[in-house]
C-alpha positions in Angstrom: 41.7 12.3 -93.8 43.4 10.2 -96.5 46.7 8.7 -95.6 49.2 8.0 -98.4 50.9 4.6 -98.5 54.3 6.1 -98.0 53.3 8.2 -94.9 55.0 6.8 -91.9 53.3 8.7 -89.1 49.7 8.7 -87.9 50.2 12.2 -86.6 47.8 14.9 -87.8 49.1 17.6 -90.1 47.5 21.0 -90.4 47.7 23.6 -93.2 48.8 26.4 -90.9 51.5 28.6 -92.4 51.2 26.7 -95.8 50.3 30.0 -97.5 52.7 33.0 -97.4 53.3 36.3 -99.1 56.6 37.2 -100.6 56.7 40.8 -102.0 53.3 41.3 -103.6 52.9 37.6 -104.6 51.4 34.6 -102.7 52.8 31.1 -102.6 52.0 27.8 -100.8 54.1 24.8 -99.6 53.0 21.3 -100.4 53.5 18.1 -98.3 55.8 16.9 -101.1 58.2 19.8 -100.4 57.4 22.0 -103.4 56.5 25.7 -103.5 53.6 26.6 -105.7 52.9 30.0 -107.1 53.1 32.9 -107.5 49.4 33.8 -107.1 47.9 37.3 -107.2 46.3 37.2 -103.8 45.8 35.0 -100.7 42.3 33.7 -101.8 43.8 32.5 -105.1 46.6 30.7 -103.3 44.2 29.0 -100.9 41.9 28.0 -103.8 44.8 26.5 -105.6 45.8 24.5 -102.5 42.3 22.9 -102.7 42.7 22.1 -106.4 46.2 20.7 -105.8 45.0 18.4 -103.0 42.1 17.2 -105.2 44.4 16.4 -108.1 46.8 14.7 -105.8 44.1 12.4 -104.4 42.9 11.6 -108.0 46.5 10.6 -108.9 46.8 8.5 -105.8 43.5 6.7 -106.5 44.5 6.1 -110.1 47.6 4.3 -108.9 45.7 1.7 -106.8 46.1 -1.7 -108.4 43.1 -3.1 -106.5 40.7 -0.5 -108.0 39.4 -1.5 -111.4 36.5 -0.1 -113.4 36.9 -2.8 -116.0 34.0 -5.2 -116.3 34.8 -8.7 -115.1 35.1 -11.4 -117.8 33.1 -14.5 -116.7 34.2 -17.9 -117.9 31.7 -19.7 -120.1 30.6 -23.1 -118.7 30.8 -25.6 -121.5 
């Protein structure tokens, strides 16, 4: 499991109770404290959680200073 740099605890977190129904619409809570939705059904809400997590990981990876896809410039001896 990926740990974010601002996470303080090494405790495991589980997705239980992250998805819930209010009226006839479905929502989910994020680790960041937001509520996402509404979705038409539970499957759509759970699918969107997976999408949300993947996008969050991509954003976290893009913020890494050590990660570079730029080619290295080699100094010319001369």
